[in-house]
C-alpha positions as CSV (number, residue, x, y, z in Angstrom):
1,X,3.5,40.9,35.0
2,X,3.0,44.3,33.6
3,X,3.3,43.8,30.4
4,X,0.3,41.7,28.2
5,X,-0.2,40.2,24.6
6,X,-2.5,43.4,24.4
7,X,0.7,45.0,24.7
8,X,2.3,43.7,21.4
9,X,1.4,44.4,17.9
10,X,-1.4,41.9,16.1
11,X,-0.1,38.7,15.3
12,X,2.5,38.3,17.4
13,X,3.6,34.8,18.5
14,X,4.4,34.1,21.7
15,X,5.7,30.7,22.6
16,X,8.2,28.4,24.8
17,X,11.3,26.4,24.0
18,X,12.9,23.1,24.4
19,X,15.3,21.1,22.9
20,X,15.3,17.1,22.3
21,X,17.9,15.8,24.3
22,X,17.4,18.2,27.2
23,X,13.4,16.6,27.9
24,X,13.1,13.6,26.0
25,X,15.2,10.8,27.1
26,X,17.6,9.6,24.5
27,X,17.1,6.1,25.9
28,X,13.5,5.7,24.9
29,X,12.2,5.0,21.3
30,X,15.3,3.1,19.6
31,X,17.4,6.3,19.5
32,X,21.2,5.7,18.5
33,X,23.4,7.1,20.7
34,X,25.2,11.1,20.4
35,X,27.8,12.7,21.2
36,X,26.3,14.0,24.9
37,X,25.7,10.5,26.0
38,X,29.8,9.6,25.5
39,X,30.4,13.0,26.7
40,X,28.8,12.5,29.9
41,X,30.1,9.5,30.4
42,X,33.2,10.9,30.1
43,X,34.2,11.9,33.7
44,X,34.4,15.6,34.9
45,X,32.5,16.7,31.9
46,X,29.0,17.1,33.4
47,X,27.8,17.9,36.9
48,X,28.0,14.2,38.7
49,X,28.0,12.7,35.3
50,X,24.2,13.1,34.7
51,X,23.4,13.0,31.0
52,X,19.8,12.8,29.2
53,X,19.0,9.4,29.4
54,X,15.8,10.2,31.3
55,X,15.6,13.8,31.0
56,X,11.7,14.4,31.6
57,X,10.9,11.8,29.5
58,X,9.0,13.9,27.3
59,X,9.3,10.8,24.9
60,X,6.5,9.7,27.2
61,X,4.8,12.7,28.6
62,X,4.4,14.4,25.4
63,X,0.4,14.8,26.0
64,X,0.7,16.6,29.1
65,X,3.8,19.0,28.7
66,X,1.7,19.8,24.8
67,X,-1.2,20.8,27.2
68,X,0.7,22.7,29.7
69,X,1.6,25.1,26.8
70,X,-2.0,25.0,25.3
71,X,-3.5,26.0,28.9
72,X,-0.6,28.4,29.3
73,X,-2.3,30.4,26.7
74,X,1.2,29.9,24.0
75,X,0.7,30.2,20.3
76,X,3.7,28.4,19.5
77,X,6.2,25.6,20.9
78,X,9.6,25.8,19.4
79,X,11.0,22.0,19.7
80,X,13.9,20.3,17.8
81,X,14.4,16.8,15.8
82,X,17.1,14.7,17.5
83,X,19.2,13.5,14.9
84,X,20.1,10.4,16.9
85,X,16.6,9.4,17.0
86,X,16.0,9.5,13.6
87,X,19.4,8.1,12.0
88,X,20.5,6.2,14.6
89,X,24.0,5.8,12.8
90,X,23.4,9.5,11.7
91,X,23.5,8.1,7.9
92,X,21.6,5.1,5.9
93,X,18.3,3.5,7.5
94,X,15.7,5.3,9.7
95,X,14.5,5.0,12.9
96,X,10.7,4.7,11.8
97,X,9.6,4.7,15.7
98,X,11.6,7.9,16.1
99,X,10.0,9.9,12.8
100,X,6.6,8.6,13.8
101,X,7.3,10.0,17.0
102,X,7.8,13.6,15.8
103,X,5.0,12.9,13.6
104,X,2.8,12.5,16.4
105,X,4.2,15.6,18.2
106,X,3.7,17.8,15.6
107,X,0.1,16.8,15.3
108,X,-0.6,17.2,18.7
109,X,0.6,20.8,18.3
110,X,-2.0,21.5,16.1
111,X,-4.6,19.5,17.5
112,X,-4.1,22.2,20.5
113,X,-3.7,24.7,18.2
114,X,-0.3,25.1,18.7
115,X,2.4,26.7,15.7
116,X,5.2,24.2,14.9
117,X,8.6,26.2,15.0
118,X,11.1,23.1,14.0
119,X,14.9,23.5,15.1
120,X,16.3,20.7,13.2
121,X,19.8,20.7,14.4
122,X,19.9,21.1,18.5
123,X,23.4,19.9,19.4
124,X,22.9,15.9,19.0
125,X,25.2,14.8,16.8
126,X,24.8,10.7,16.3
127,X,28.4,9.4,18.0
128,X,28.8,7.6,14.5
129,X,29.7,10.7,12.9
130,X,31.3,12.1,15.5
131,X,33.6,9.5,15.2
132,X,34.0,10.1,11.9
133,X,35.3,13.7,12.8
134,X,31.7,15.6,13.3
135,X,31.5,19.3,12.8
136,X,35.2,18.9,11.8
137,X,34.8,16.9,8.5
138,X,34.0,18.7,5.9
139,X,31.4,15.7,4.4
140,X,29.2,17.0,7.5
141,X,27.3,19.5,5.1
142,X,25.9,16.4,3.4
143,X,25.6,14.5,6.2
144,X,22.9,17.1,8.0
145,X,21.5,18.1,4.4
146,X,20.1,14.2,4.1
147,X,19.0,14.6,7.9
148,X,17.4,17.5,7.2
149,X,15.6,16.4,3.7
150,X,14.4,13.4,5.3
151,X,12.6,14.8,8.1
152,X,11.2,18.1,6.4
153,X,9.3,15.6,4.2
154,X,7.7,14.1,7.0
155,X,7.3,17.5,8.9
156,X,7.5,19.9,6.5
157,X,4.0,20.2,5.5
158,X,3.1,21.2,8.8
159,X,5.5,23.1,10.6
160,X,5.1,27.1,10.8
161,X,9.0,27.4,10.6
162,X,12.3,25.6,10.5
163,X,15.9,26.5,11.8
164,X,18.7,24.5,10.2
165,X,20.6,25.5,13.4
166,X,20.5,26.3,17.0
167,X,23.2,28.3,18.3
168,X,26.4,27.4,15.6
169,X,28.6,29.3,18.3
170,X,27.8,26.5,20.8
171,X,28.6,23.9,18.5
172,X,31.9,25.2,17.2
173,X,33.4,27.4,20.0
174,X,31.9,26.4,23.0
175,X,32.6,23.0,22.3
176,X,35.9,22.8,20.0
177,X,38.0,25.9,21.2
178,X,36.7,26.2,24.9
179,X,36.0,22.7,25.2
180,X,32.8,23.1,27.8
181,X,30.4,21.4,25.4
182,X,30.2,18.2,23.3
183,X,33.0,17.2,22.1
184,X,35.2,18.9,24.7
185,X,37.4,20.2,22.1
186,X,40.2,22.9,23.2
187,X,42.0,23.0,20.1
188,X,41.8,26.1,17.4
189,X,41.9,24.8,14.1
190,X,39.6,22.3,15.1
191,X,37.3,25.2,16.3
192,X,38.4,27.4,12.9
193,X,37.1,24.3,10.7
194,X,33.7,23.9,13.1
195,X,32.7,27.4,12.9
196,X,32.9,27.4,8.8
197,X,31.6,23.5,8.3
198,X,28.5,24.6,10.5
199,X,28.0,27.3,8.3
200,X,28.5,25.2,5.8
201,X,25.6,22.8,6.6
202,X,23.2,25.5,6.9
203,X,23.7,26.9,3.5
204,X,23.9,23.4,1.7
205,X,20.9,22.5,3.9
206,X,18.8,25.9,3.7
207,X,19.3,25.4,-0.8
208,X,18.0,21.8,-0.8
209,X,14.9,22.3,1.2
210,X,14.1,25.0,-0.9
211,X,14.8,23.0,-3.7
212,X,12.3,20.7,-2.3
213,X,9.7,23.4,-1.9
214,X,9.9,24.3,1.6
215,X,9.6,27.9,2.9
216,X,10.1,29.6,6.2
217,X,14.0,28.6,6.9
218,X,16.1,30.8,9.2
219,X,18.5,30.1,11.4
220,X,19.0,30.6,15.6
221,X,22.1,32.9,16.8
222,X,23.3,33.1,20.2
223,X,24.4,36.8,20.8
224,X,26.3,38.0,24.4
225,X,26.4,41.9,24.7
226,X,30.2,42.6,25.0
227,X,31.3,45.7,26.4
228,X,35.3,47.0,27.5
229,X,36.0,46.4,31.2
230,X,38.0,49.7,30.9
231,X,37.9,52.5,28.3
232,X,41.9,52.0,27.3
233,X,42.5,51.0,23.6
234,X,43.6,47.5,24.7
235,X,40.4,46.7,27.1
236,X,38.2,47.9,23.6
237,X,40.1,45.9,21.5
238,X,39.2,42.8,23.3
239,X,35.8,43.8,23.5
240,X,35.8,44.3,20.0
241,X,37.0,41.1,19.3
242,X,35.0,38.7,21.3
243,X,32.0,40.7,19.5
244,X,33.7,39.8,16.0
245,X,34.2,35.5,17.3
246,X,30.6,35.5,19.4
247,X,27.9,38.1,17.4
248,X,29.7,38.5,13.9
249,X,31.2,35.7,12.5
250,X,27.9,33.8,12.1
251,X,25.4,36.5,11.0
252,X,28.0,38.3,8.9
253,X,28.5,35.0,7.0
254,X,24.8,34.2,6.9
255,X,23.5,37.9,6.0
256,X,27.0,39.1,4.0
257,X,28.9,36.3,2.9
258,X,32.4,37.3,4.7
259,X,33.9,36.7,7.8
260,X,35.2,39.7,10.5
261,X,38.4,40.8,10.1
262,X,38.7,40.8,14.1
263,X,38.4,37.1,14.1
264,X,40.4,35.9,11.0
265,X,43.2,37.5,12.2
266,X,43.3,34.3,14.8
267,X,41.2,31.7,13.1
268,X,42.5,32.3,9.3
269,X,45.7,30.5,9.5
270,X,43.9,27.3,10.8
271,X,40.5,27.8,8.1
272,X,39.7,25.1,5.4
273,X,41.6,25.0,2.5
274,X,39.9,27.2,-0.3
275,X,37.2,28.5,2.3
276,X,36.5,31.5,0.5
277,X,35.1,29.6,-2.3
278,X,31.7,28.4,-0.1
279,X,30.3,31.8,1.1
280,X,27.7,32.5,-1.4
281,X,26.8,28.9,-0.4
282,X,26.6,30.1,3.3
283,X,24.8,33.5,2.5
284,X,22.5,32.9,0.6
285,X,19.2,34.4,1.7
286,X,17.3,33.6,4.7
287,X,13.2,33.9,5.6
288,X,13.7,35.1,9.2
289,X,16.4,35.1,12.4
290,X,16.4,33.7,15.9
291,X,18.1,35.9,18.1
292,X,18.7,34.1,21.4
293,X,19.8,36.2,24.6
294,X,20.9,35.8,27.9
295,X,23.4,38.4,29.4
296,X,26.5,40.3,28.8
297,X,30.0,40.4,29.8
298,X,32.6,42.6,29.9
299,X,36.4,42.0,28.4
300,X,39.5,43.2,29.1
301,X,43.0,42.4,27.5
302,X,45.3,39.8,28.7
303,X,48.8,40.5,27.6
304,X,50.8,37.0,27.0
305,X,48.2,35.0,26.4
306,X,47.7,33.4,22.8
307,X,44.9,34.7,21.1
308,X,42.0,35.7,21.0
309,X,44.4,37.3,24.6
310,X,40.9,38.2,26.2
311,X,39.5,37.6,29.8
312,X,36.0,37.7,30.5
313,X,34.9,39.8,33.5
314,X,31.1,39.7,35.0
315,X,29.7,43.0,35.5
316,X,28.0,44.3,38.6
317,X,24.4,43.8,37.8
318,X,22.2,41.2,39.7
319,X,22.4,37.8,38.5
320,X,20.9,34.2,38.0
321,X,21.8,31.2,39.2
322,X,24.2,30.6,35.9
323,X,26.1,33.8,37.3
324,X,24.7,35.5,34.3
325,X,23.9,39.4,34.7
326,X,20.3,40.2,34.0
327,X,20.4,42.8,31.7
328,X,17.0,43.1,29.3
329,X,18.8,46.5,27.1
330,X,20.6,43.4,25.7
331,X,18.4,42.0,23.8
332,X,16.7,45.4,22.7
333,X,20.0,46.8,21.8
334,X,20.5,43.2,19.4
335,X,16.9,43.2,17.9
336,X,17.7,47.2,16.4
337,X,21.3,46.1,15.9
338,X,20.7,42.8,13.6
339,X,16.9,44.9,11.9
340,X,19.6,48.1,11.5
341,X,23.2,46.4,10.2
342,X,22.4,43.0,8.9
343,X,18.5,42.0,8.3
344,X,16.9,45.4,7.5
345,X,13.0,44.1,7.6
346,X,13.6,40.6,7.9
347,X,11.1,39.2,10.6
348,X,13.4,38.8,13.6
349,X,12.0,36.1,16.7
350,X,13.6,36.0,19.9
351,X,13.6,32.3,20.0
352,X,15.6,31.7,23.5
353,X,15.4,34.2,26.6
354,X,15.0,33.0,29.9
355,X,17.0,32.9,33.4
356,X,18.1,29.8,35.9
357,X,16.9,30.2,39.6
358,X,16.7,28.0,42.4
359,X,13.2,26.7,42.2
360,X,11.8,25.0,44.9
361,X,8.2,23.3,45.5
362,X,6.8,24.9,49.0
363,X,3.0,23.9,49.4
364,X,2.7,22.4,46.0
365,X,3.3,25.9,44.9
366,X,6.6,27.1,43.2
367,X,7.2,31.1,43.8
368,X,9.7,32.5,41.1
369,X,9.0,36.6,41.5
370,X,12.5,37.3,40.2
371,X,11.5,35.3,36.7
372,X,8.4,37.2,36.9
373,X,10.1,40.7,36.9
374,X,13.2,38.8,34.5
375,X,10.6,38.2,32.0
376,X,8.7,41.4,32.4
377,X,11.6,43.4,31.8
378,X,12.8,41.4,28.3
379,X,9.5,41.6,27.2
380,X,9.7,45.3,27.5
381,X,12.8,45.1,25.6
382,X,11.5,43.3,23.1
383,X,9.0,46.5,23.1
384,X,11.3,49.2,22.9
385,X,12.6,47.3,19.9
386,X,9.7,47.0,17.8
387,X,9.4,50.8,18.4
388,X,12.8,51.6,17.5
389,X,12.0,49.9,14.2
390,X,12.8,45.8,14.4
391,X,10.7,44.1,12.7
392,X,10.2,41.1,15.7
393,X,7.4,38.9,15.1
394,X,7.5,36.5,18.5
395,X,9.5,36.0,21.9
396,X,9.9,32.2,22.7
397,X,11.1,32.0,26.6
398,X,13.4,29.4,27.6
399,X,12.4,26.9,28.9
400,X,8.7,25.0,28.8
401,X,10.5,22.8,31.7
402,X,13.7,22.1,33.9
403,X,16.0,20.3,32.1
404,X,19.2,18.3,31.7
405,X,21.3,21.4,30.7
406,X,24.4,20.2,29.5
407,X,27.5,19.9,31.5
408,X,25.6,21.3,34.1
409,X,23.4,18.6,34.8
410,X,20.1,19.3,36.4
411,X,21.4,21.8,38.8
412,X,20.1,24.7,36.9
413,X,16.4,25.6,36.1
414,X,15.2,27.7,33.3
415,X,11.6,26.3,33.1
416,X,8.0,27.5,33.6
417,X,7.3,24.7,34.7
418,X,9.3,22.8,37.6
419,X,10.1,19.1,37.2
420,X,10.7,16.6,40.0
421,X,13.6,14.5,38.6
422,X,12.7,11.6,40.8
423,X,9.3,11.4,39.7
424,X,9.1,13.8,37.3
425,X,6.1,15.4,38.6
426,X,5.3,18.7,36.8
427,X,4.6,21.8,38.5
428,X,3.5,24.9,37.1
429,X,5.8,27.9,38.5
430,X,4.3,31.5,39.5
431,X,5.9,32.8,36.2
432,X,3.9,29.9,34.3
433,X,0.6,31.2,35.9
434,X,1.4,34.7,35.4
435,X,2.6,34.5,32.0
436,X,-0.5,32.6,31.1
437,X,-2.5,35.4,32.5
438,X,-0.2,37.7,30.3
439,X,-1.0,36.1,27.1
440,X,-5.0,35.4,27.7
441,X,-6.3,36.0,24.2
442,X,-7.3,39.6,23.4
443,X,-10.9,40.9,24.5
């Protein structure tokens, strides 16, 4: 790799990220059912009807996985807690076995010199709450706040930073409008309510946790670089609309207490009554912002289609096995845009960035030169953003391990470490080795 630790400011944090459902194994440790278990059990929702019941068995192999982080010269580990593991019914009596697992996990990070970066919600909604409407139910803000306070009462004294929710666009839009993720709805009113309630949950939990004495609280948003497919007025408007839905809705709510008009033009008639009164609570101060970035898309007008009346076009650059363009410049753009337009000097973390590739073990090794180049390019983009004045404090690669990639099952491999899903053997890839060398302590 051309980029190394020495190229970044003193104290810059390098880490890797995972999420609970994707690696732990939901069948272990008396976890309750979550809506991904039932979504995957419904024909046609997930490739080969695969689910996270075993995943990477991180629940049983967490020590080995934390050793990989330590030996890779990482400073921090971004992990999530499963709501269904801690509260199998979503509310009520906690699962002592579940919270004890996370207690040991955090202690294990600290023993290895790793800073714990906690995410409270990475898409594992307990099935019992999904049956009550999930993110469409206004009461979810209170349910999430109670859960967050419970987790932080056990872990909050040892974590370095806490994010309320990971990628609310996926929680709400991808899952309730596009229907690709659990609960798999395609309903504009369901989407509008979820788009608002996920932010209410963030706001209520943030206020409660701060009142409980917890600090360094943030949220993790995902961004997708939106460009017009042509310079016609119609295609420029299509890109503006998609930028408003994907990139502006959540950050403007959190930092300004407003929603973009281009998105409200379609969602407004379907929003919960009196939603405007919630915006002050949603937009209370945060201590840091997480930026997840993978790719860009071009957008064209789709005349005659219902709102948003756009269609997505993939660009001409090289692509990952997800079909996503490799466009590091988009990461630089979002980091500088966040600093310029929304958060000023507030600390920014790249909380996810990575690529899927067709990785195979050959002679005991995995050669993934494409991933090494990908990481190098995006780290260079982060350096450029810092040079532009963005207060970027850290970078977390997605993901430490190959894992359950949601509706795509186990086909797409994002990990620095290869996982054989038959034996669960971990094999560090060439990218892991290259990054470990690049992150060696300063001399």
